[in-house]
N, C-alpha and C positions, 0 to 999 in steps of 0.2 A: 509658631509652625513656619515653615518656608514655602514660600506659593509651590514650589515643588510637589513639594509632599500634598500639599491640600487638590495640586489640581490630582494626583498619581487618584488619590481616595474617592474622590468626587471622580473619574474615569472611572475605577472599579466597583463603584456600587452599583450602577446601573448591570454595567457585565456579570455582578454576581448576578441580581436578580434574574436574570435572563437565563444564566444556565440553573439557578435552586427550579426554576419555572418552566426550562423541558425535563429537568429530570425527575421530579415531579411529575409531571404530565404524562410524559415516557412511562410510569412506575402504573401507574392509575388506568391508563389504557392496556396496557397489559395484563392486569388482574383483572378484569371487568369482564365479564360473563357475557354477555348479549342477551336479551329473553327476546324469544320469538314465539309466537300464539299464534294459532292457525286454526281454522272454523272447521270444521267437519266434511269433507268432499257433502255435496248436495245426491248424488248420482254415487252408487255404488259397482255399476258394471253389470251386475246379476236382474236376472229375472227381465232385460228389457230385451228378450228373446229373439240376442245376434248368438248365443251360443259363446261369447266369447266375456269372461269376470274381470278384463283387464282393457278392455273398452267399452266405454260409455259409449251406446248410440241413440240419438238422438232421431225420433222421426215422425214427430206433429211437434207442430209448437210448445214451444215449452218459458217458463220463465222462474230464473234461478232468483230471488230476490234476498237482497244480502243484507242482515239483522243487527249486524255490529262491525267496527273499522279491521278485521281482520279477513285475510284472504282464505277461501277454499282450500285446502291441501287436499288434490288429485293425485299429489305424485304418485310415479304407476303406475295411472293409467291415463288410457287415448281415450278421445273425445274424438266422436265420429257423429257430425250434423247430415244428416244425407236427406236424397230430393229437394223438395223446398221446406224443409219442416225451418223452422225459425227456431234460436235459441236465444231470449232477452235474459243479460245480468242485468236485474236492474237496485239500486240503491237510492238511498238520498243523501245529495255529497250535503245541505247544510247540518245533518246528523252527523256527515262522518260516515256515513254506512256507503262505501265505492267500491265496488263489485271489481273483484279480485281473484287467479284463482292464480294457482301451482299444480302443471299437468302435462302428462308427457310430448303429447302430441296431438295436433289439430287436424280435424279433415273437416273441409265441408261442403256438401252436393257431390262426394265420392259415391256414394253408390244408391 
């Protein structure tokens, strides 16, 4: 086999590997479905005395403690921490319980 043919084969091998890797990677990315876990919102907006079921009103000091590593899903709700009330989001970083909140709007000290 001539040196020219050996050079072409040696050059093409890594290129073929890179192309194959990219094609397989693209297909695996496009076909995978992400798994999303969300914890139930600690409050639902009802029974807090504000007459609005789409708004969570915190009018006294309150603590929400994370019990696992997932975010609380409060989407579709607004959060209003009124006056001098404090909402504490508590977690345990060493256990991976980092408090996270998905919510539409947050207002603090507005009423």
